[in-house]
Predicted model as a PDB file, atoms N, CA, C, CB and O in Angstrom, pLDDT in the B-factor column:
MODEL        1                                                                  
ATOM      1  N   MET A   1      15.843   3.117  24.356  1.00 79.00           N  
ATOM      2  CA  MET A   1      15.935   4.175  23.721  1.00 79.00           C  
ATOM      3  C   MET A   1      14.426   4.220  22.926  1.00 79.00           C  
ATOM      4  CB  MET A   1      17.277   4.150  22.856  1.00 79.00           C  
ATOM      5  O   MET A   1      14.073   3.625  21.908  1.00 79.00           O  
ATOM      6  N   ASN A   2      13.646   5.208  23.841  1.00 93.00           N  
ATOM      7  CA  ASN A   2      12.128   5.051  23.103  1.00 93.00           C  
ATOM      8  C   ASN A   2      12.311   5.816  22.000  1.00 93.00           C  
ATOM      9  CB  ASN A   2      10.737   5.603  23.940  1.00 93.00           C  
ATOM     10  O   ASN A   2      13.348   6.356  21.615  1.00 93.00           O  
ATOM     11  N   GLN A   3      10.995   5.823  21.416  1.00 95.00           N  
ATOM     12  CA  GLN A   3      10.601   6.611  20.036  1.00 95.00           C  
ATOM     13  C   GLN A   3      10.701   7.918  19.859  1.00 95.00           C  
ATOM     14  CB  GLN A   3       9.354   6.474  19.695  1.00 95.00           C  
ATOM     15  O   GLN A   3      10.837   8.372  18.724  1.00 95.00           O  
ATOM     16  N   THR A   4      10.649   8.692  20.926  1.00 96.00           N  
ATOM     17  CA  THR A   4      11.041  10.051  20.688  1.00 96.00           C  
ATOM     18  C   THR A   4      12.366  10.355  20.597  1.00 96.00           C  
ATOM     19  CB  THR A   4      10.577  10.820  21.581  1.00 96.00           C  
ATOM     20  O   THR A   4      12.731  11.084  19.674  1.00 96.00           O  
ATOM     21  N   GLU A   5      13.367   9.815  21.599  1.00 96.00           N  
ATOM     22  CA  GLU A   5      14.794   9.591  21.662  1.00 96.00           C  
ATOM     23  C   GLU A   5      15.447   9.410  20.262  1.00 96.00           C  
ATOM     24  CB  GLU A   5      15.063   8.374  22.522  1.00 96.00           C  
ATOM     25  O   GLU A   5      16.281  10.150  19.741  1.00 96.00           O  
ATOM     26  N   THR A   6      14.798   8.071  19.671  1.00 96.00           N  
ATOM     27  CA  THR A   6      15.186   7.745  18.440  1.00 96.00           C  
ATOM     28  C   THR A   6      14.997   8.885  17.496  1.00 96.00           C  
ATOM     29  CB  THR A   6      14.512   6.595  18.031  1.00 96.00           C  
ATOM     30  O   THR A   6      15.995   9.300  16.907  1.00 96.00           O  
ATOM     31  N   LYS A   7      14.018   9.353  17.314  1.00 97.00           N  
ATOM     32  CA  LYS A   7      13.532  10.423  16.648  1.00 97.00           C  
ATOM     33  C   LYS A   7      14.554  11.853  16.680  1.00 97.00           C  
ATOM     34  CB  LYS A   7      12.129  10.645  17.296  1.00 97.00           C  
ATOM     35  O   LYS A   7      15.070  12.159  15.605  1.00 97.00           O  
ATOM     36  N   VAL A   8      14.778  12.521  17.615  1.00 98.00           N  
ATOM     37  CA  VAL A   8      15.781  13.083  18.271  1.00 98.00           C  
ATOM     38  C   VAL A   8      17.248  12.648  18.020  1.00 98.00           C  
ATOM     39  CB  VAL A   8      15.473  12.931  19.514  1.00 98.00           C  
ATOM     40  O   VAL A   8      18.043  13.538  17.720  1.00 98.00           O  
ATOM     41  N   THR A   9      17.572  11.709  18.088  1.00 97.00           N  
ATOM     42  CA  THR A   9      18.840  11.299  17.687  1.00 97.00           C  
ATOM     43  C   THR A   9      19.066  11.318  16.428  1.00 97.00           C  
ATOM     44  CB  THR A   9      19.135  10.178  18.072  1.00 97.00           C  
ATOM     45  O   THR A   9      20.144  11.737  16.007  1.00 97.00           O  
ATOM     46  N   ASN A  10      18.067  10.856  15.573  1.00 97.00           N  
ATOM     47  CA  ASN A  10      18.206  10.987  13.945  1.00 97.00           C  
ATOM     48  C   ASN A  10      18.511  12.094  13.320  1.00 97.00           C  
ATOM     49  CB  ASN A  10      17.118  10.701  13.292  1.00 97.00           C  
ATOM     50  O   ASN A  10      19.419  12.294  12.513  1.00 97.00           O  
ATOM     51  N   ILE A  11      17.366  13.113  13.905  1.00 97.00           N  
ATOM     52  CA  ILE A  11      17.759  14.426  13.350  1.00 97.00           C  
ATOM     53  C   ILE A  11      19.136  15.141  13.819  1.00 97.00           C  
ATOM     54  CB  ILE A  11      16.647  15.339  13.671  1.00 97.00           C  
ATOM     55  O   ILE A  11      19.692  15.960  13.087  1.00 97.00           O  
ATOM     56  N   LEU A  12      19.666  14.765  15.134  1.00 97.00           N  
ATOM     57  CA  LEU A  12      20.830  15.510  15.306  1.00 97.00           C  
ATOM     58  C   LEU A  12      22.080  14.846  14.505  1.00 97.00           C  
ATOM     59  CB  LEU A  12      21.096  15.622  16.828  1.00 97.00           C  
ATOM     60  O   LEU A  12      23.129  15.442  14.259  1.00 97.00           O  
ATOM     61  N   ASN A  13      21.744  13.339  14.097  1.00 97.00           N  
ATOM     62  CA  ASN A  13      22.783  12.607  13.227  1.00 97.00           C  
ATOM     63  C   ASN A  13      22.607  13.285  11.810  1.00 97.00           C  
ATOM     64  CB  ASN A  13      22.519  10.877  13.164  1.00 97.00           C  
ATOM     65  O   ASN A  13      23.604  13.321  11.089  1.00 97.00           O  
ATOM     66  N   ARG A  14      21.448  13.813  11.362  1.00 96.00           N  
ATOM     67  CA  ARG A  14      21.465  14.340  10.038  1.00 96.00           C  
ATOM     68  C   ARG A  14      22.213  15.978  10.121  1.00 96.00           C  
ATOM     69  CB  ARG A  14      19.780  14.333   9.454  1.00 96.00           C  
ATOM     70  O   ARG A  14      22.891  16.512   9.243  1.00 96.00           O  
ATOM     71  N   ILE A  15      21.881  16.466  11.307  1.00 94.00           N  
ATOM     72  CA  ILE A  15      22.479  17.829  11.524  1.00 94.00           C  
ATOM     73  C   ILE A  15      24.061  17.886  11.897  1.00 94.00           C  
ATOM     74  CB  ILE A  15      21.674  18.502  12.681  1.00 94.00           C  
ATOM     75  O   ILE A  15      24.678  18.916  11.623  1.00 94.00           O  
ATOM     76  N   ARG A  16      24.604  16.992  12.406  1.00 95.00           N  
ATOM     77  CA  ARG A  16      25.899  16.773  13.041  1.00 95.00           C  
ATOM     78  C   ARG A  16      26.878  17.188  11.960  1.00 95.00           C  
ATOM     79  CB  ARG A  16      26.121  15.247  13.547  1.00 95.00           C  
ATOM     80  O   ARG A  16      27.575  18.186  12.143  1.00 95.00           O  
ATOM     81  N   PRO A  17      26.967  16.504  10.884  1.00 95.00           N  
ATOM     82  CA  PRO A  17      27.785  17.016   9.913  1.00 95.00           C  
ATOM     83  C   PRO A  17      28.095  18.171   9.625  1.00 95.00           C  
ATOM     84  CB  PRO A  17      27.514  16.721   9.059  1.00 95.00           C  
ATOM     85  O   PRO A  17      29.295  18.346   9.415  1.00 95.00           O  
ATOM     86  N   TYR A  18      27.302  19.209   9.522  1.00 92.00           N  
ATOM     87  CA  TYR A  18      27.318  20.405   9.238  1.00 92.00           C  
ATOM     88  C   TYR A  18      27.984  21.481  10.600  1.00 92.00           C  
ATOM     89  CB  TYR A  18      25.839  20.627   8.795  1.00 92.00           C  
ATOM     90  O   TYR A  18      28.473  22.602  10.460  1.00 92.00           O  
ATOM     91  N   LEU A  19      27.844  20.880  11.589  1.00 93.00           N  
ATOM     92  CA  LEU A  19      28.186  21.267  12.926  1.00 93.00           C  
ATOM     93  C   LEU A  19      29.990  21.114  12.942  1.00 93.00           C  
ATOM     94  CB  LEU A  19      27.281  20.167  14.115  1.00 93.00           C  
ATOM     95  O   LEU A  19      30.850  21.982  13.088  1.00 93.00           O  
ATOM     96  N   GLN A  20      30.110  19.566  12.715  1.00 95.00           N  
ATOM     97  CA  GLN A  20      31.511  19.106  12.643  1.00 95.00           C  
ATOM     98  C   GLN A  20      32.156  20.026  11.341  1.00 95.00           C  
ATOM     99  CB  GLN A  20      31.569  17.311  12.381  1.00 95.00           C  
ATOM    100  O   GLN A  20      33.111  20.749  11.624  1.00 95.00           O  
ATOM    101  N   ASN A  21      31.825  20.020  10.395  1.00 94.00           N  
ATOM    102  CA  ASN A  21      32.417  20.914   9.478  1.00 94.00           C  
ATOM    103  C   ASN A  21      33.061  22.350   9.801  1.00 94.00           C  
ATOM    104  CB  ASN A  21      31.468  21.100   8.622  1.00 94.00           C  
ATOM    105  O   ASN A  21      33.995  22.866   9.187  1.00 94.00           O  
ATOM    106  N   ASP A  22      32.454  22.818  10.756  1.00 90.00           N  
ATOM    107  CA  ASP A  22      32.992  24.064  11.441  1.00 90.00           C  
ATOM    108  C   ASP A  22      33.496  23.652  12.596  1.00 90.00           C  
ATOM    109  CB  ASP A  22      32.022  25.155  11.700  1.00 90.00           C  
ATOM    110  O   ASP A  22      33.561  24.557  13.428  1.00 90.00           O  
ATOM    111  N   GLY A  23      33.874  22.623  12.949  1.00 94.00           N  
ATOM    112  CA  GLY A  23      34.557  22.211  14.035  1.00 94.00           C  
ATOM    113  C   GLY A  23      33.708  22.164  15.634  1.00 94.00           C  
ATOM    114  O   GLY A  23      34.323  22.271  16.695  1.00 94.00           O  
ATOM    115  N   GLY A  24      32.446  22.013  15.556  1.00 94.00           N  
ATOM    116  CA  GLY A  24      31.639  21.817  16.550  1.00 94.00           C  
ATOM    117  C   GLY A  24      31.030  20.485  16.511  1.00 94.00           C  
ATOM    118  O   GLY A  24      31.364  19.588  15.736  1.00 94.00           O  
ATOM    119  N   ASP A  25      30.003  20.413  17.510  1.00 95.00           N  
ATOM    120  CA  ASP A  25      29.337  19.125  17.630  1.00 95.00           C  
ATOM    121  C   ASP A  25      28.337  19.416  18.849  1.00 95.00           C  
ATOM    122  CB  ASP A  25      30.434  17.834  17.903  1.00 95.00           C  
ATOM    123  O   ASP A  25      28.593  20.270  19.698  1.00 95.00           O  
ATOM    124  N   CYS A  26      27.142  18.610  18.863  1.00 95.00           N  
ATOM    125  CA  CYS A  26      26.095  18.499  20.113  1.00 95.00           C  
ATOM    126  C   CYS A  26      26.003  17.228  20.457  1.00 95.00           C  
ATOM    127  CB  CYS A  26      24.645  18.981  19.866  1.00 95.00           C  
ATOM    128  O   CYS A  26      26.296  16.318  19.681  1.00 95.00           O  
ATOM    129  N   GLU A  27      25.586  17.046  21.658  1.00 96.00           N  
ATOM    130  CA  GLU A  27      25.169  15.679  22.333  1.00 96.00           C  
ATOM    131  C   GLU A  27      23.833  15.579  23.005  1.00 96.00           C  
ATOM    132  CB  GLU A  27      26.151  15.317  23.393  1.00 96.00           C  
ATOM    133  O   GLU A  27      23.623  16.402  23.896  1.00 96.00           O  
ATOM    134  N   LEU A  28      22.879  14.691  22.722  1.00 97.00           N  
ATOM    135  CA  LEU A  28      21.853  14.613  23.526  1.00 97.00           C  
ATOM    136  C   LEU A  28      22.006  13.958  24.915  1.00 97.00           C  
ATOM    137  CB  LEU A  28      20.945  14.019  22.833  1.00 97.00           C  
ATOM    138  O   LEU A  28      22.369  12.817  25.198  1.00 97.00           O  
ATOM    139  N   VAL A  29      21.620  15.022  25.735  1.00 97.00           N  
ATOM    140  CA  VAL A  29      21.959  14.885  27.371  1.00 97.00           C  
ATOM    141  C   VAL A  29      20.793  14.018  27.817  1.00 97.00           C  
ATOM    142  CB  VAL A  29      21.992  16.475  28.323  1.00 97.00           C  
ATOM    143  O   VAL A  29      20.947  12.936  28.383  1.00 97.00           O  
ATOM    144  N   GLU A  30      19.462  14.635  27.487  1.00 97.00           N  
ATOM    145  CA  GLU A  30      18.375  14.246  27.820  1.00 97.00           C  
ATOM    146  C   GLU A  30      17.106  14.623  27.428  1.00 97.00           C  
ATOM    147  CB  GLU A  30      18.429  14.316  28.749  1.00 97.00           C  
ATOM    148  O   GLU A  30      16.981  15.789  27.052  1.00 97.00           O  
ATOM    149  N   ILE A  31      15.969  13.783  27.428  1.00 97.00           N  
ATOM    150  CA  ILE A  31      14.787  14.622  27.089  1.00 97.00           C  
ATOM    151  C   ILE A  31      13.965  14.671  28.448  1.00 97.00           C  
ATOM    152  CB  ILE A  31      13.885  13.973  25.793  1.00 97.00           C  
ATOM    153  O   ILE A  31      13.896  13.583  29.020  1.00 97.00           O  
ATOM    154  N   LYS A  32      13.394  15.633  29.004  1.00 97.00           N  
ATOM    155  CA  LYS A  32      12.699  15.773  30.100  1.00 97.00           C  
ATOM    156  C   LYS A  32      11.460  16.493  30.412  1.00 97.00           C  
ATOM    157  CB  LYS A  32      13.407  16.128  30.743  1.00 97.00           C  
ATOM    158  O   LYS A  32      11.550  17.699  30.639  1.00 97.00           O  
ATOM    159  N   ASP A  33      10.363  15.941  30.454  1.00 97.00           N  
ATOM    160  CA  ASP A  33       9.105  16.972  30.440  1.00 97.00           C  
ATOM    161  C   ASP A  33       9.005  17.752  28.919  1.00 97.00           C  
ATOM    162  CB  ASP A  33       9.353  18.250  31.767  1.00 97.00           C  
ATOM    163  O   ASP A  33       8.743  18.928  28.664  1.00 97.00           O  
ATOM    164  N   ASN A  34       9.300  16.685  28.083  1.00 97.00           N  
ATOM    165  CA  ASN A  34       9.193  17.444  26.549  1.00 97.00           C  
ATOM    166  C   ASN A  34       9.958  18.312  25.798  1.00 97.00           C  
ATOM    167  CB  ASN A  34       8.275  18.136  26.475  1.00 97.00           C  
ATOM    168  O   ASN A  34       9.692  18.809  24.704  1.00 97.00           O  
ATOM    169  N   ILE A  35      11.280  18.493  26.741  1.00 98.00           N  
ATOM    170  CA  ILE A  35      12.268  19.294  26.488  1.00 98.00           C  
ATOM    171  C   ILE A  35      13.302  18.548  26.219  1.00 98.00           C  
ATOM    172  CB  ILE A  35      12.505  20.148  27.403  1.00 98.00           C  
ATOM    173  O   ILE A  35      13.433  17.540  26.913  1.00 98.00           O  
ATOM    174  N   VAL A  36      14.269  18.810  25.200  1.00 98.00           N  
ATOM    175  CA  VAL A  36      15.390  18.254  24.541  1.00 98.00           C  
ATOM    176  C   VAL A  36      16.461  19.228  24.943  1.00 98.00           C  
ATOM    177  CB  VAL A  36      15.204  18.086  22.966  1.00 98.00           C  
ATOM    178  O   VAL A  36      16.542  20.368  24.486  1.00 98.00           O  
ATOM    179  N   TYR A  37      17.454  18.590  26.020  1.00 98.00           N  
ATOM    180  CA  TYR A  37      18.385  18.947  26.656  1.00 98.00           C  
ATOM    181  C   TYR A  37      19.984  18.601  25.866  1.00 98.00           C  
ATOM    182  CB  TYR A  37      18.086  18.316  27.964  1.00 98.00           C  
ATOM    183  O   TYR A  37      20.482  17.478  25.933  1.00 98.00           O  
ATOM    184  N   LEU A  38      20.505  19.504  25.296  1.00 97.00           N  
ATOM    185  CA  LEU A  38      21.496  19.365  24.287  1.00 97.00           C  
ATOM    186  C   LEU A  38      22.917  20.094  25.127  1.00 97.00           C  
ATOM    187  CB  LEU A  38      20.930  20.212  22.723  1.00 97.00           C  
ATOM    188  O   LEU A  38      22.827  21.071  25.871  1.00 97.00           O  
ATOM    189  N   ARG A  39      23.998  19.478  24.854  1.00 96.00           N  
ATOM    190  CA  ARG A  39      25.344  19.786  25.205  1.00 96.00           C  
ATOM    191  C   ARG A  39      25.973  20.247  23.925  1.00 96.00           C  
ATOM    192  CB  ARG A  39      26.093  18.578  25.847  1.00 96.00           C  
ATOM    193  O   ARG A  39      26.206  19.399  23.064  1.00 96.00           O  
ATOM    194  N   MET A  40      26.293  21.594  23.697  1.00 95.00           N  
ATOM    195  CA  MET A  40      27.119  21.853  22.745  1.00 95.00           C  
ATOM    196  C   MET A  40      28.496  21.790  22.752  1.00 95.00           C  
ATOM    197  CB  MET A  40      26.878  22.802  22.439  1.00 95.00           C  
ATOM    198  O   MET A  40      29.093  22.166  23.761  1.00 95.00           O  
ATOM    199  N   MET A  41      29.184  21.318  21.658  1.00 95.00           N  
ATOM    200  CA  MET A  41      30.951  21.118  21.932  1.00 95.00           C  
ATOM    201  C   MET A  41      31.801  21.671  20.949  1.00 95.00           C  
ATOM    202  CB  MET A  41      31.468  19.557  21.951  1.00 95.00           C  
ATOM    203  O   MET A  41      31.435  22.133  19.868  1.00 95.00           O  
ATOM    204  N   GLY A  42      32.992  21.598  21.393  1.00 93.00           N  
ATOM    205  CA  GLY A  42      33.767  22.153  20.430  1.00 93.00           C  
ATOM    206  C   GLY A  42      33.710  23.541  19.769  1.00 93.00           C  
ATOM    207  O   GLY A  42      33.473  24.409  20.609  1.00 93.00           O  
ATOM    208  N   ALA A  43      33.863  24.038  18.456  1.00 91.00           N  
ATOM    209  CA  ALA A  43      33.845  25.319  18.187  1.00 91.00           C  
ATOM    210  C   ALA A  43      32.356  25.749  18.366  1.00 91.00           C  
ATOM    211  CB  ALA A  43      34.439  25.579  16.829  1.00 91.00           C  
ATOM    212  O   ALA A  43      32.237  26.888  17.915  1.00 91.00           O  
ATOM    213  N   CYS A  44      31.204  25.283  18.840  1.00 91.00           N  
ATOM    214  CA  CYS A  44      29.978  25.508  18.898  1.00 91.00           C  
ATOM    215  C   CYS A  44      29.936  26.489  20.260  1.00 91.00           C  
ATOM    216  CB  CYS A  44      29.159  24.133  18.890  1.00 91.00           C  
ATOM    217  O   CYS A  44      29.073  27.364  20.325  1.00 91.00           O  
ATOM    218  N   ILE A  45      30.839  26.317  21.269  1.00 88.00           N  
ATOM    219  CA  ILE A  45      31.164  27.108  22.670  1.00 88.00           C  
ATOM    220  C   ILE A  45      31.676  28.144  22.378  1.00 88.00           C  
ATOM    221  CB  ILE A  45      32.051  26.525  23.664  1.00 88.00           C  
ATOM    222  O   ILE A  45      32.797  28.206  21.872  1.00 88.00           O  
ATOM    223  N   GLY A  46      30.764  29.404  22.710  1.00 87.00           N  
ATOM    224  CA  GLY A  46      31.161  30.638  22.501  1.00 87.00           C  
ATOM    225  C   GLY A  46      31.211  31.073  21.184  1.00 87.00           C  
ATOM    226  O   GLY A  46      31.897  32.079  21.005  1.00 87.00           O  
ATOM    227  N   CYS A  47      30.540  30.469  19.985  1.00 87.00           N  
ATOM    228  CA  CYS A  47      30.422  31.048  18.548  1.00 87.00           C  
ATOM    229  C   CYS A  47      29.298  31.742  18.874  1.00 87.00           C  
ATOM    230  CB  CYS A  47      30.272  30.038  17.225  1.00 87.00           C  
ATOM    231  O   CYS A  47      28.443  31.346  19.667  1.00 87.00           O  
ATOM    232  N   GLY A  48      29.279  32.931  18.184  1.00 87.00           N  
ATOM    233  CA  GLY A  48      28.172  33.794  17.870  1.00 87.00           C  
ATOM    234  C   GLY A  48      26.951  33.728  17.163  1.00 87.00           C  
ATOM    235  O   GLY A  48      26.023  34.531  17.255  1.00 87.00           O  
ATOM    236  N   SER A  49      27.027  32.429  16.246  1.00 87.00           N  
ATOM    237  CA  SER A  49      26.152  31.885  15.647  1.00 87.00           C  
ATOM    238  C   SER A  49      25.189  30.501  16.356  1.00 87.00           C  
ATOM    239  CB  SER A  49      26.884  31.626  14.523  1.00 87.00           C  
ATOM    240  O   SER A  49      24.329  29.730  15.930  1.00 87.00           O  
ATOM    241  N   ILE A  50      25.839  30.704  17.543  1.00 86.00           N  
ATOM    242  CA  ILE A  50      25.047  29.237  18.352  1.00 86.00           C  
ATOM    243  C   ILE A  50      23.596  29.428  18.443  1.00 86.00           C  
ATOM    244  CB  ILE A  50      25.549  28.943  20.091  1.00 86.00           C  
ATOM    245  O   ILE A  50      22.798  28.493  18.502  1.00 86.00           O  
ATOM    246  N   ASP A  51      23.235  30.856  18.452  1.00 87.00           N  
ATOM    247  CA  ASP A  51      21.762  30.961  18.870  1.00 87.00           C  
ATOM    248  C   ASP A  51      20.768  30.706  17.417  1.00 87.00           C  
ATOM    249  CB  ASP A  51      21.489  32.647  19.612  1.00 87.00           C  
ATOM    250  O   ASP A  51      19.720  30.069  17.317  1.00 87.00           O  
ATOM    251  N   PHE A  52      21.349  31.275  16.632  1.00 89.00           N  
ATOM    252  CA  PHE A  52      20.822  30.953  15.330  1.00 89.00           C  
ATOM    253  C   PHE A  52      20.754  29.472  14.912  1.00 89.00           C  
ATOM    254  CB  PHE A  52      21.604  31.648  14.374  1.00 89.00           C  
ATOM    255  O   PHE A  52      19.765  28.955  14.392  1.00 89.00           O  
ATOM    256  N   THR A  53      21.939  28.831  15.202  1.00 90.00           N  
ATOM    257  CA  THR A  53      22.109  27.405  15.004  1.00 90.00           C  
ATOM    258  C   THR A  53      21.159  26.587  15.821  1.00 90.00           C  
ATOM    259  CB  THR A  53      23.495  27.009  15.320  1.00 90.00           C  
ATOM    260  O   THR A  53      20.458  25.677  15.378  1.00 90.00           O  
ATOM    261  N   LEU A  54      21.206  26.987  17.013  1.00 90.00           N  
ATOM    262  CA  LEU A  54      20.310  26.219  18.078  1.00 90.00           C  
ATOM    263  C   LEU A  54      18.690  26.420  17.713  1.00 90.00           C  
ATOM    264  CB  LEU A  54      20.638  26.871  19.709  1.00 90.00           C  
ATOM    265  O   LEU A  54      17.998  25.403  17.694  1.00 90.00           O  
ATOM    266  N   ARG A  55      18.087  27.683  17.430  1.00 92.00           N  
ATOM    267  CA  ARG A  55      16.947  28.060  17.472  1.00 92.00           C  
ATOM    268  C   ARG A  55      16.500  27.774  16.006  1.00 92.00           C  
ATOM    269  CB  ARG A  55      16.856  29.413  18.001  1.00 92.00           C  
ATOM    270  O   ARG A  55      15.395  27.240  15.911  1.00 92.00           O  
ATOM    271  N   ASP A  56      17.229  28.060  14.741  1.00 92.00           N  
ATOM    272  CA  ASP A  56      16.474  28.333  13.739  1.00 92.00           C  
ATOM    273  C   ASP A  56      16.648  27.011  13.050  1.00 92.00           C  
ATOM    274  CB  ASP A  56      16.832  29.608  12.987  1.00 92.00           C  
ATOM    275  O   ASP A  56      15.866  26.697  12.153  1.00 92.00           O  
ATOM    276  N   THR A  57      17.868  26.022  13.505  1.00 93.00           N  
ATOM    277  CA  THR A  57      18.193  24.987  12.557  1.00 93.00           C  
ATOM    278  C   THR A  57      17.768  23.760  13.615  1.00 93.00           C  
ATOM    279  CB  THR A  57      19.923  25.028  11.933  1.00 93.00           C  
ATOM    280  O   THR A  57      16.890  22.986  13.235  1.00 93.00           O  
ATOM    281  N   ILE A  58      18.312  23.585  14.800  1.00 95.00           N  
ATOM    282  CA  ILE A  58      17.882  22.212  15.469  1.00 95.00           C  
ATOM    283  C   ILE A  58      16.716  22.283  16.161  1.00 95.00           C  
ATOM    284  CB  ILE A  58      18.851  21.674  16.425  1.00 95.00           C  
ATOM    285  O   ILE A  58      15.960  21.312  16.174  1.00 95.00           O  
ATOM    286  N   GLU A  59      16.391  23.539  16.884  1.00 96.00           N  
ATOM    287  CA  GLU A  59      15.314  23.183  17.623  1.00 96.00           C  
ATOM    288  C   GLU A  59      13.946  23.344  16.410  1.00 96.00           C  
ATOM    289  CB  GLU A  59      15.260  24.244  19.083  1.00 96.00           C  
ATOM    290  O   GLU A  59      12.845  22.874  16.696  1.00 96.00           O  
ATOM    291  N   ALA A  60      14.163  23.988  15.190  1.00 97.00           N  
ATOM    292  CA  ALA A  60      13.099  24.192  14.293  1.00 97.00           C  
ATOM    293  C   ALA A  60      12.751  22.684  13.907  1.00 97.00           C  
ATOM    294  CB  ALA A  60      13.517  25.181  13.015  1.00 97.00           C  
ATOM    295  O   ALA A  60      11.596  22.260  13.921  1.00 97.00           O  
ATOM    296  N   LEU A  61      13.904  21.884  13.549  1.00 96.00           N  
ATOM    297  CA  LEU A  61      13.946  20.547  12.717  1.00 96.00           C  
ATOM    298  C   LEU A  61      13.042  19.542  14.025  1.00 96.00           C  
ATOM    299  CB  LEU A  61      15.966  19.925  12.266  1.00 96.00           C  
ATOM    300  O   LEU A  61      12.000  18.922  13.811  1.00 96.00           O  
ATOM    301  N   ILE A  62      13.619  19.598  15.066  1.00 97.00           N  
ATOM    302  CA  ILE A  62      12.856  18.938  16.283  1.00 97.00           C  
ATOM    303  C   ILE A  62      11.414  19.053  16.415  1.00 97.00           C  
ATOM    304  CB  ILE A  62      13.334  19.466  17.510  1.00 97.00           C  
ATOM    305  O   ILE A  62      10.611  18.127  16.534  1.00 97.00           O  
ATOM    306  N   LEU A  63      11.137  20.536  16.372  1.00 97.00           N  
ATOM    307  CA  LEU A  63       9.715  20.670  16.757  1.00 97.00           C  
ATOM    308  C   LEU A  63       8.820  20.268  15.513  1.00 97.00           C  
ATOM    309  CB  LEU A  63       9.398  22.193  17.245  1.00 97.00           C  
ATOM    310  O   LEU A  63       7.673  19.883  15.740  1.00 97.00           O  
ATOM    311  N   GLU A  64       9.249  20.332  14.313  1.00 97.00           N  
ATOM    312  CA  GLU A  64       8.652  20.071  13.315  1.00 97.00           C  
ATOM    313  C   GLU A  64       8.448  18.593  13.149  1.00 97.00           C  
ATOM    314  CB  GLU A  64       9.257  20.661  12.355  1.00 97.00           C  
ATOM    315  O   GLU A  64       7.344  18.156  12.822  1.00 97.00           O  
ATOM    316  N   GLU A  65       9.181  18.036  13.303  1.00 97.00           N  
ATOM    317  CA  GLU A  65       9.317  16.213  13.225  1.00 97.00           C  
ATOM    318  C   GLU A  65       9.135  15.575  14.223  1.00 97.00           C  
ATOM    319  CB  GLU A  65      10.582  15.592  12.884  1.00 97.00           C  
ATOM    320  O   GLU A  65       9.013  14.360  14.073  1.00 97.00           O  
ATOM    321  N   VAL A  66       9.048  16.147  15.612  1.00 97.00           N  
ATOM    322  CA  VAL A  66       8.725  15.412  16.754  1.00 97.00           C  
ATOM    323  C   VAL A  66       7.523  16.435  17.672  1.00 97.00           C  
ATOM    324  CB  VAL A  66      10.264  15.068  17.614  1.00 97.00           C  
ATOM    325  O   VAL A  66       7.876  17.191  18.577  1.00 97.00           O  
ATOM    326  N   PRO A  67       6.465  16.312  17.342  1.00 94.00           N  
ATOM    327  CA  PRO A  67       5.613  16.867  17.959  1.00 94.00           C  
ATOM    328  C   PRO A  67       5.122  17.271  19.442  1.00 94.00           C  
ATOM    329  CB  PRO A  67       5.061  16.403  17.551  1.00 94.00           C  
ATOM    330  O   PRO A  67       4.573  18.265  19.918  1.00 94.00           O  
ATOM    331  N   SER A  68       5.616  15.937  19.990  1.00 95.00           N  
ATOM    332  CA  SER A  68       5.523  15.643  21.609  1.00 95.00           C  
ATOM    333  C   SER A  68       6.633  16.862  21.994  1.00 95.00           C  
ATOM    334  CB  SER A  68       6.087  13.750  22.195  1.00 95.00           C  
ATOM    335  O   SER A  68       6.246  17.572  22.923  1.00 95.00           O  
ATOM    336  N   ILE A  69       7.775  17.167  21.502  1.00 97.00           N  
ATOM    337  CA  ILE A  69       8.666  18.027  21.931  1.00 97.00           C  
ATOM    338  C   ILE A  69       8.474  19.692  22.202  1.00 97.00           C  
ATOM    339  CB  ILE A  69       9.557  17.804  21.067  1.00 97.00           C  
ATOM    340  O   ILE A  69       8.284  20.388  21.205  1.00 97.00           O  
ATOM    341  N   ILE A  70       8.501  20.067  22.970  1.00 97.00           N  
ATOM    342  CA  ILE A  70       8.132  21.640  23.057  1.00 97.00           C  
ATOM    343  C   ILE A  70       9.295  22.669  23.232  1.00 97.00           C  
ATOM    344  CB  ILE A  70       7.186  21.880  24.299  1.00 97.00           C  
ATOM    345  O   ILE A  70       9.072  23.879  23.221  1.00 97.00           O  
ATOM    346  N   GLY A  71      10.554  22.139  23.395  1.00 97.00           N  
ATOM    347  CA  GLY A  71      11.638  23.050  23.225  1.00 97.00           C  
ATOM    348  C   GLY A  71      12.715  22.384  23.316  1.00 97.00           C  
ATOM    349  O   GLY A  71      12.645  21.174  23.531  1.00 97.00           O  
ATOM    350  N   VAL A  72      14.021  23.060  23.166  1.00 97.00           N  
ATOM    351  CA  VAL A  72      15.477  22.393  23.013  1.00 97.00           C  
ATOM    352  C   VAL A  72      16.209  23.792  23.875  1.00 97.00           C  
ATOM    353  CB  VAL A  72      16.120  22.054  20.987  1.00 97.00           C  
ATOM    354  O   VAL A  72      16.066  24.989  23.624  1.00 97.00           O  
ATOM    355  N   GLU A  73      16.986  23.163  24.909  1.00 95.00           N  
ATOM    356  CA  GLU A  73      17.644  23.978  25.739  1.00 95.00           C  
ATOM    357  C   GLU A  73      19.053  23.307  25.603  1.00 95.00           C  
ATOM    358  CB  GLU A  73      16.995  24.069  27.211  1.00 95.00           C  
ATOM    359  O   GLU A  73      19.195  22.193  25.099  1.00 95.00           O  
ATOM    360  N   THR A  74      20.232  24.174  26.157  1.00 94.00           N  
ATOM    361  CA  THR A  74      21.453  23.754  26.029  1.00 94.00           C  
ATOM    362  C   THR A  74      22.052  23.577  27.696  1.00 94.00           C  
ATOM    363  CB  THR A  74      22.245  24.842  25.034  1.00 94.00           C  
ATOM    364  O   THR A  74      21.508  24.278  28.550  1.00 94.00           O  
ATOM    365  N   VAL A  75      22.868  22.887  28.002  1.00 93.00           N  
ATOM    366  CA  VAL A  75      23.342  22.282  29.283  1.00 93.00           C  
ATOM    367  C   VAL A  75      25.079  22.626  29.180  1.00 93.00           C  
ATOM    368  CB  VAL A  75      22.892  20.426  29.360  1.00 93.00           C  
ATOM    369  O   VAL A  75      25.672  22.613  28.101  1.00 93.00           O  
ATOM    370  N   ASP A  76      25.654  22.884  30.312  1.00 86.00           N  
ATOM    371  CA  ASP A  76      26.862  23.179  30.341  1.00 86.00           C  
ATOM    372  C   ASP A  76      27.505  21.874  30.117  1.00 86.00           C  
ATOM    373  CB  ASP A  76      27.217  23.884  31.508  1.00 86.00           C  
ATOM    374  O   ASP A  76      28.733  21.789  30.084  1.00 86.00           O  
TER     375      ASP A  76                                                      
ENDMDL                                                                          
END                                                                             
């Protein structure tokens, strides 16, 4: 695991308990061309707040703490 993956994984591990409290979770699929690809799981699938959670929480933290990352996208 390279340094960028380690930083992103650490951020996800900090966020994960909050997702799990609501029955959801996320998984790092890959980092390609400085974009983080996540798979949202559990209650996150179909949740009306997923866009807020993804953009205003997960992406905001990753962009702030890992300057090389330019975006976060979800995959099925």
